PADRENTOR-922925 format. One record per residue: residue number from 1; chain; x, y, z of N, C-alpha, C, CB in turn. Coordinates in nm, 2 decimals. Glycine has a CB too. Layout:
NUM|A|X|Y|Z|X|Y|Z|X|Y|Z|X|Y|Z
...
***
This chain:
1|A|0.07|-0.14|0.00|0.01|-0.01|-0.01|0.09|0.12|-0.03|-0.06|-0.01|0.08
2|A|0.03|0.22|-0.06|0.12|0.33|-0.08|0.04|0.46|0.01|0.15|0.36|-0.27
3|A|0.10|0.56|0.06|0.05|0.67|0.14|0.12|0.76|0.16|0.02|0.64|0.24
4|A|0.09|0.88|0.18|0.13|1.03|0.20|0.20|1.02|0.34|-0.01|1.16|0.20
5|A|0.29|1.10|0.35|0.38|1.12|0.50|0.42|1.28|0.46|0.54|0.99|0.52
6|A|0.43|1.36|0.59|0.48|1.46|0.62|0.60|1.43|0.67|0.40|1.53|0.68
7|A|0.73|1.49|0.63|0.87|1.50|0.66|0.85|1.65|0.79|0.98|1.54|0.48
8|A|0.87|1.58|0.93|0.88|1.62|1.03|1.03|1.63|1.10|0.79|1.56|1.09
9|A|1.11|1.73|1.11|1.24|1.70|1.14|1.30|1.58|1.06|1.26|1.67|1.28
10|A|1.33|1.46|1.16|1.39|1.37|1.11|1.30|1.22|1.08|1.51|1.36|1.19
11|A|1.18|1.25|1.09|1.09|1.16|1.09|0.98|1.21|0.99|1.04|1.13|1.22
12|A|0.91|1.06|0.96|0.75|1.12|0.85|0.66|1.08|0.96|0.71|1.02|0.66
13|A|0.54|1.17|0.90|0.41|1.16|1.01|0.30|1.14|0.89|0.37|1.34|1.13
14|A|0.19|1.03|0.90|0.09|1.03|0.80|0.04|1.16|0.79|-0.03|0.93|0.82
15|A|-0.03|1.18|0.70|-0.11|1.30|0.68|-0.28|1.26|0.65|-0.05|1.39|0.54
16|A|-0.28|1.13|0.62|-0.42|1.10|0.64|-0.45|0.97|0.71|-0.48|1.10|0.50
17|A|-0.59|0.94|0.68|-0.60|0.79|0.75|-0.56|0.67|0.69|-0.73|0.76|0.80
18|A|-0.51|0.71|0.57|-0.45|0.59|0.47|-0.32|0.55|0.54|-0.42|0.64|0.31
19|A|-0.24|0.67|0.55|-0.13|0.65|0.61|-0.11|0.60|0.77|-0.09|0.76|0.60
20|A|-0.19|0.64|0.84|-0.24|0.60|0.97|-0.26|0.46|0.96|-0.35|0.67|1.01
21|A|-0.33|0.37|0.86|-0.37|0.27|0.85|-0.23|0.16|0.83|-0.48|0.28|0.74
22|A|-0.16|0.24|0.72|-0.02|0.16|0.65|0.07|0.15|0.79|0.09|0.27|0.51
23|A|0.07|0.25|0.88|0.17|0.30|0.95|0.13|0.20|1.09|0.17|0.47|0.96
24|A|0.00|0.17|1.11|-0.04|0.09|1.23|-0.03|-0.04|1.19|-0.17|0.12|1.28
25|A|0.00|-0.08|1.07|0.01|-0.22|1.02|0.13|-0.26|1.04|-0.01|-0.24|0.89
26|A|0.24|-0.20|1.07|0.38|-0.24|1.09|0.38|-0.24|1.22|0.48|-0.14|1.02
27|A|0.45|-0.36|1.27|0.45|-0.40|1.43|0.58|-0.32|1.46|0.47|-0.59|1.47
28|A|0.60|-0.28|1.60|0.73|-0.21|1.67|0.82|-0.28|1.63|0.74|-0.20|1.82
29|A|0.93|-0.19|1.63|1.08|-0.25|1.60|1.07|-0.37|1.46|1.13|-0.35|1.76
30|A|0.97|-0.33|1.38|0.98|-0.41|1.26|1.06|-0.31|1.14|0.83|-0.46|1.22
31|A|1.15|-0.38|1.10|1.25|-0.30|0.98|1.14|-0.30|0.85|1.41|-0.40|0.93
32|A|1.17|-0.19|0.75|1.08|-0.19|0.67|1.15|-0.12|0.54|0.96|-0.13|0.72
33|A|1.11|-0.12|0.44|1.19|-0.04|0.32|1.09|0.05|0.27|1.25|-0.14|0.18
34|A|1.16|0.18|0.27|1.07|0.27|0.25|1.15|0.37|0.13|1.02|0.34|0.39
35|A|1.07|0.36|0.02|1.13|0.44|-0.11|1.04|0.57|-0.10|1.11|0.36|-0.28
36|A|1.13|0.68|-0.12|1.06|0.83|-0.10|1.05|0.85|-0.24|1.15|0.97|-0.01
37|A|0.93|0.91|-0.29|0.92|0.99|-0.39|0.82|1.11|-0.39|0.90|0.90|-0.48
38|A|0.88|1.25|-0.44|0.83|1.33|-0.44|0.73|1.36|-0.56|0.90|1.40|-0.40
39|A|0.63|1.41|-0.57|0.53|1.42|-0.69|0.50|1.57|-0.73|0.38|1.35|-0.67
40|A|0.46|1.63|-0.84|0.44|1.72|-0.88|0.32|1.81|-0.76|0.42|1.69|-1.02
41|A|0.22|1.73|-0.77|0.10|1.76|-0.69|0.06|1.66|-0.60|-0.01|1.77|-0.77
42|A|0.10|1.65|-0.49|0.06|1.55|-0.38|-0.10|1.53|-0.37|0.13|1.59|-0.23
43|A|-0.19|1.67|-0.38|-0.31|1.65|-0.35|-0.39|1.57|-0.44|-0.37|1.77|-0.34
44|A|-0.31|1.58|-0.59|-0.40|1.53|-0.70|-0.35|1.36|-0.67|-0.35|1.60|-0.89
45|A|-0.23|1.34|-0.64|-0.21|1.20|-0.63|-0.29|1.12|-0.50|-0.06|1.17|-0.62
46|A|-0.29|1.20|-0.42|-0.39|1.13|-0.30|-0.54|1.14|-0.32|-0.36|1.20|-0.14
47|A|-0.60|1.24|-0.40|-0.73|1.21|-0.45|-0.74|1.09|-0.54|-0.76|1.33|-0.53
48|A|-0.64|1.07|-0.63|-0.63|0.93|-0.70|-0.66|0.82|-0.60|-0.49|0.91|-0.76
49|A|-0.54|0.80|-0.54|-0.56|0.70|-0.41|-0.69|0.68|-0.35|-0.49|0.75|-0.31
50|A|-0.72|0.78|-0.30|-0.89|0.77|-0.28|-0.99|0.71|-0.34|-0.94|0.87|-0.28
51|A|-1.02|0.74|-0.49|-1.07|0.72|-0.59|-1.06|0.58|-0.60|-1.01|0.79|-0.69
52|A|-0.94|0.48|-0.59|-0.91|0.38|-0.61|-0.97|0.30|-0.46|-0.77|0.38|-0.64
53|A|-0.92|0.36|-0.34|-0.97|0.30|-0.22|-1.13|0.27|-0.22|-0.93|0.39|-0.12
54|A|-1.20|0.41|-0.26|-1.29|0.42|-0.25|-1.39|0.30|-0.36|-1.30|0.57|-0.25
55|A|-1.33|0.30|-0.47|-1.41|0.18|-0.57|-1.38|0.04|-0.52|-1.35|0.18|-0.75
56|A|-1.29|0.03|-0.45|-1.25|-0.10|-0.39|-1.35|-0.12|-0.28|-1.10|-0.10|-0.33
57|A|-1.38|-0.04|-0.21|-1.49|-0.04|-0.11|-1.63|-0.02|-0.14|-1.48|0.05|-0.02
58|A|-1.67|0.00|-0.25|-1.81|0.04|-0.28|-1.85|0.02|-0.42|-1.84|0.17|-0.25
59|A|-1.78|0.00|-0.53|-1.81|-0.05|-0.66|-1.86|-0.16|-0.66|-1.71|-0.06|-0.74
60|A|-1.98|-0.21|-0.73|-2.07|-0.32|-0.75|-2.06|-0.34|-0.87|-2.19|-0.30|-0.71
61|A|-2.10|-0.46|-0.93|-2.15|-0.50|-1.05|-2.28|-0.46|-1.03|-2.13|-0.65|-1.09
62|A|-2.33|-0.37|-1.11|-2.47|-0.33|-1.13|-2.58|-0.46|-1.16|-2.45|-0.23|-1.26
63|A|-2.54|-0.56|-1.25|-2.62|-0.66|-1.24|-2.63|-0.78|-1.16|-2.62|-0.68|-1.33
64|A|-2.54|-0.80|-1.13|-2.55|-0.92|-1.02|-2.52|-0.87|-0.87|-2.42|-1.04|-1.05
65|A|-2.47|-0.71|-0.85|-2.47|-0.69|-0.71|-2.34|-0.73|-0.65|-2.58|-0.76|-0.64
66|A|-2.27|-0.81|-0.69|-2.14|-0.83|-0.66|-2.01|-0.74|-0.65|-2.13|-0.90|-0.72
67|A|-1.92|-0.75|-0.56|-1.82|-0.66|-0.52|-1.72|-0.65|-0.69|-1.72|-0.73|-0.35
68|A|-1.71|-0.56|-0.70|-1.62|-0.54|-0.84|-1.49|-0.55|-0.83|-1.63|-0.41|-0.90
69|A|-1.44|-0.44|-0.73|-1.30|-0.48|-0.70|-1.26|-0.54|-0.57|-1.22|-0.37|-0.71
70|A|-1.17|-0.62|-0.57|-1.12|-0.68|-0.46|-0.99|-0.61|-0.38|-1.09|-0.83|-0.52
71|A|-0.94|-0.56|-0.48|-0.81|-0.47|-0.43|-0.80|-0.36|-0.52|-0.66|-0.55|-0.44
72|A|-0.74|-0.23|-0.48|-0.71|-0.09|-0.54|-0.64|-0.11|-0.65|-0.65|0.01|-0.45
73|A|-0.57|-0.17|-0.65|-0.48|-0.23|-0.79|-0.59|-0.29|-0.91|-0.36|-0.39|-0.75
74|A|-0.68|-0.36|-0.86|-0.78|-0.40|-0.99|-0.86|-0.29|-1.03|-0.89|-0.50|-0.97
75|A|-0.91|-0.20|-0.93|-0.96|-0.06|-0.98|-0.89|0.04|-1.05|-0.98|0.00|-0.88
76|A|-0.76|0.01|-1.03|-0.66|0.14|-1.08|-0.67|0.10|-1.25|-0.46|0.14|-1.01
77|A|-0.66|-0.01|-1.28|-0.65|-0.04|-1.43|-0.78|-0.01|-1.50|-0.62|-0.18|-1.46
78|A|-0.91|-0.06|-1.43|-1.02|-0.02|-1.48|-1.04|0.12|-1.49|-1.12|-0.07|-1.41
79|A|-1.01|0.23|-1.37|-1.05|0.35|-1.38|-0.95|0.40|-1.50|-1.04|0.42|-1.25
80|A|-0.84|0.37|-1.51|-0.77|0.45|-1.60|-0.82|0.45|-1.75|-0.64|0.42|-1.59
81|A|-0.88|0.28|-1.77|-0.94|0.28|-1.93|-1.07|0.35|-1.91|-0.96|0.11|-2.02
82|A|-1.16|0.35|-1.80|-1.30|0.38|-1.83|-1.30|0.53|-1.84|-1.40|0.33|-1.74
83|A|-1.17|0.61|-1.77|-1.21|0.74|-1.77|-1.09|0.81|-1.90|-1.20|0.80|-1.61
84|A|-1.04|0.76|-1.97|-0.97|0.79|-2.06|-0.83|0.82|-2.05|-1.01|0.87|-2.11
85|A|-0.76|0.73|-1.95|-0.62|0.81|-1.94|-0.54|0.68|-1.99|-0.57|0.89|-1.78
86|A|-0.60|0.56|-2.07|-0.54|0.47|-2.15|-0.56|0.49|-2.28|-0.59|0.35|-2.12
87|A|-0.44|0.40|-2.37|-0.46|0.41|-2.49|-0.41|0.28|-2.54|-0.40|0.52|-2.55
88|A|-0.53|0.26|-2.63|-0.51|0.09|-2.64|-0.42|0.08|-2.80|-0.71|0.00|-2.64
89|A|-0.34|-0.03|-2.83|-0.26|-0.01|-2.91|-0.26|-0.20|-2.93|-0.12|0.08|-2.85
90|A|-0.31|-0.23|-3.08|-0.33|-0.34|-3.12|-0.17|-0.40|-3.21|-0.47|-0.32|-3.20
91|A|-0.14|-0.47|-3.15|0.00|-0.58|-3.22|-0.05|-0.64|-3.34|0.07|-0.72|-3.11
92|A|-0.01|-0.59|-3.47|-0.06|-0.63|-3.58|0.01|-0.79|-3.61|-0.03|-0.52|-3.69
93|A|0.07|-0.80|-3.54|0.15|-0.99|-3.55|0.06|-1.07|-3.47|0.34|-1.03|-3.48
94|A|0.00|-1.03|-3.38|-0.10|-1.10|-3.30|-0.22|-1.06|-3.31|-0.08|-1.10|-3.16
95|A|-0.25|-0.97|-3.31|-0.37|-0.91|-3.28|-0.40|-0.89|-3.16|-0.46|-0.96|-3.32
96|A|-0.33|-0.89|-3.05|-0.36|-0.83|-2.90|-0.35|-0.72|-2.88|-0.28|-0.87|-2.82
97|A|-0.41|-0.66|-2.78|-0.45|-0.54|-2.74|-0.37|-0.49|-2.62|-0.58|-0.55|-2.73
98|A|-0.26|-0.41|-2.63|-0.21|-0.37|-2.54|-0.23|-0.22|-2.49|-0.11|-0.40|-2.56
99|A|-0.24|-0.20|-2.35|-0.26|-0.05|-2.31|-0.14|0.03|-2.25|-0.37|-0.05|-2.19
100|A|-0.14|0.15|-2.31|-0.05|0.24|-2.26|-0.09|0.34|-2.17|0.00|0.30|-2.36
101|A|-0.07|0.35|-2.02|-0.12|0.39|-1.93|-0.09|0.56|-1.87|-0.10|0.30|-1.84
102|A|-0.15|0.63|-1.90|-0.10|0.80|-1.82|-0.07|0.77|-1.67|-0.25|0.95|-1.81
103|A|0.05|0.85|-1.64|0.08|0.86|-1.51|0.02|0.96|-1.43|0.20|0.89|-1.50
104|A|-0.06|0.94|-1.34|-0.11|1.04|-1.27|-0.03|1.17|-1.20|-0.17|0.97|-1.17
105|A|0.08|1.10|-1.16|0.22|1.19|-1.09|0.26|1.29|-1.21|0.38|1.08|-1.05
106|A|0.24|1.25|-1.37|0.30|1.36|-1.42|0.17|1.46|-1.51|0.44|1.29|-1.54
107|A|0.05|1.41|-1.46|-0.05|1.50|-1.52|-0.06|1.67|-1.45|-0.19|1.42|-1.51
108|A|-0.08|1.73|-1.54|-0.08|1.88|-1.49|-0.22|1.91|-1.46|-0.02|2.00|-1.60
109|A|-0.26|2.02|-1.39|-0.35|2.05|-1.31|-0.46|2.03|-1.39|-0.34|2.18|-1.25
110|A|-0.48|2.08|-1.53|-0.61|2.03|-1.60|-0.60|1.92|-1.65|-0.65|2.11|-1.70
111|A|-0.49|1.86|-1.72|-0.54|1.71|-1.72|-0.57|1.63|-1.60|-0.46|1.63|-1.78
112|A|-0.54|1.63|-1.49|-0.56|1.58|-1.38|-0.73|1.62|-1.37|-0.45|1.63|-1.27
113|A|-0.74|1.75|-1.35|-0.90|1.77|-1.34|-1.00|1.72|-1.45|-0.92|1.90|-1.32
114|A|-0.97|1.72|-1.55|-1.06|1.64|-1.65|-1.04|1.49|-1.64|-1.03|1.68|-1.80
115|A|-0.97|1.44|-1.59|-0.96|1.29|-1.56|-1.04|1.28|-1.44|-0.81|1.24|-1.54
116|A|-1.02|1.37|-1.33|-1.11|1.34|-1.24|-1.25|1.37|-1.25|-1.08|1.40|-1.14
117|A|-1.28|1.47|-1.31|-1.42|1.48|-1.38|-1.49|1.33|-1.45|-1.40|1.59|-1.51
118|A|-1.39|1.28|-1.53|-1.45|1.16|-1.61|-1.43|1.06|-1.51|-1.38|1.12|-1.77
119|A|-1.34|1.03|-1.41|-1.36|0.90|-1.30|-1.44|0.95|-1.21|-1.23|0.85|-1.24
120|A|-1.50|1.06|-1.18|-1.64|1.04|-1.07|-1.73|1.02|-1.18|-1.69|1.19|-0.95
121|A|-1.76|1.05|-1.30|-1.85|1.02|-1.40|-1.89|0.86|-1.37|-1.79|1.05|-1.55
122|A|-1.76|0.80|-1.42|-1.78|0.67|-1.42|-1.79|0.61|-1.33|-1.72|0.61|-1.46
123|A|-1.76|0.63|-1.19|-1.76|0.58|-1.07|-1.92|0.59|-1.00|-1.65|0.67|-1.01
124|A|-1.97|0.69|-1.04|-2.14|0.73|-1.03|-2.19|0.65|-1.11|-2.20|0.87|-1.07
125|A|-2.18|0.65|-1.22|-2.29|0.57|-1.33|-2.26|0.43|-1.36|-2.28|0.64|-1.49
126|A|-2.17|0.40|-1.37|-2.13|0.26|-1.39|-2.10|0.18|-1.29|-2.04|0.24|-1.46
127|A|-2.04|0.21|-1.17|-2.00|0.12|-1.05|-2.07|0.14|-0.90|-1.86|0.15|-1.02
128|A|-2.17|0.24|-0.91|-2.25|0.28|-0.79|-2.40|0.27|-0.81|-2.21|0.43|-0.77
129|A|-2.48|0.21|-0.71|-2.62|0.19|-0.73|-2.66|0.34|-0.80|-2.71|0.16|-0.57
130|A|-2.80|0.31|-0.85|-2.90|0.42|-0.91|-2.92|0.53|-0.79|-3.07|0.34|-0.96
131|A|-2.93|0.65|-0.82|-2.96|0.74|-0.72|-2.83|0.81|-0.64|-3.05|0.67|-0.63
132|A|-2.73|0.77|-0.67|-2.59|0.82|-0.62|-2.55|0.92|-0.70|-2.48|0.72|-0.61
133|A|-2.51|1.04|-0.66|-2.49|1.17|-0.72|-2.34|1.20|-0.74|-2.57|1.28|-0.63
134|A|-2.27|1.26|-0.81|-2.15|1.28|-0.87|-2.11|1.37|-0.76|-2.14|1.34|-1.02
135|A|-2.21|1.50|-0.67|-2.16|1.56|-0.58|-2.13|1.47|-0.49|-2.23|1.64|-0.55
136|A|-2.22|1.36|-0.43|-2.20|1.28|-0.33|-2.06|1.22|-0.33|-2.30|1.18|-0.33
137|A|-2.06|1.18|-0.45|-1.88|1.09|-0.48|-1.78|1.18|-0.44|-1.82|1.04|-0.67
138|A|-1.80|1.31|-0.51|-1.69|1.41|-0.49|-1.67|1.43|-0.36|-1.71|1.53|-0.56
139|A|-1.81|1.47|-0.30|-1.78|1.49|-0.17|-1.69|1.41|-0.06|-1.88|1.51|-0.14
140|A|-1.76|1.27|-0.07|-1.68|1.18|0.00|-1.52|1.16|-0.02|-1.74|1.05|-0.03
141|A|-1.50|1.17|-0.15|-1.38|1.18|-0.22|-1.25|1.26|-0.15|-1.42|1.24|-0.35
142|A|-1.31|1.41|-0.12|-1.24|1.51|-0.07|-1.22|1.50|0.06|-1.31|1.62|-0.10
143|A|-1.35|1.43|0.15|-1.33|1.43|0.26|-1.23|1.29|0.30|-1.46|1.44|0.33
144|A|-1.20|1.21|0.22|-1.10|1.08|0.25|-0.97|1.16|0.25|-1.09|0.94|0.11
145|A|-0.95|1.24|0.20|-0.80|1.31|0.19|-0.80|1.44|0.25|-0.75|1.33|0.04
146|A|-0.87|1.49|0.35|-0.88|1.58|0.46|-0.75|1.53|0.53|-1.02|1.57|0.55
147|A|-0.67|1.64|0.60|-0.60|1.59|0.69|-0.65|1.52|0.82|-0.52|1.67|0.71
148|A|-0.57|1.41|0.87|-0.61|1.33|0.99|-0.62|1.43|1.07|-0.53|1.21|1.04
149|A|-0.73|1.42|1.18|-0.72|1.47|1.31|-0.67|1.39|1.40|-0.81|1.51|1.35
150|A|-0.61|1.30|1.37|-0.54|1.19|1.47|-0.40|1.26|1.53|-0.49|1.04|1.38
151|A|-0.37|1.25|1.64|-0.23|1.28|1.69|-0.13|1.19|1.69|-0.23|1.31|1.81
152|A|-0.02|1.23|1.61|0.09|1.13|1.59|0.16|1.08|1.69|0.19|1.19|1.51
***
């Protein structure tokens, strides 16, 4: 699982509930490998992670009512394809389709805003029960990335 942390002195503190869940899953005195990546717009990436977690927790197959995504990773690929952040390429020799996926971390503000609008539409109209509004989905996603009220 990936999560966002903020550097404080010589340590890192989680900035939201996702980070707290990740940190609490590590036992005391356990060694972990930490890979640090700085991103253009952390808020955009956090919103993207929130969308994936939201889809994992709430998306259903509207025909069968079954859970659509067991993991956030499954939601990741479906979201990018459905929201237009992927381009298909067909190998002329085999006829197989391959996908080139856009990097969320590399999108500028305009590109991410367009992707986010399309993704919210997809989530609301394809993967959630009728009656769910785009406004409600947006509100939940933004609430998910609010700074945690927990004391670290």
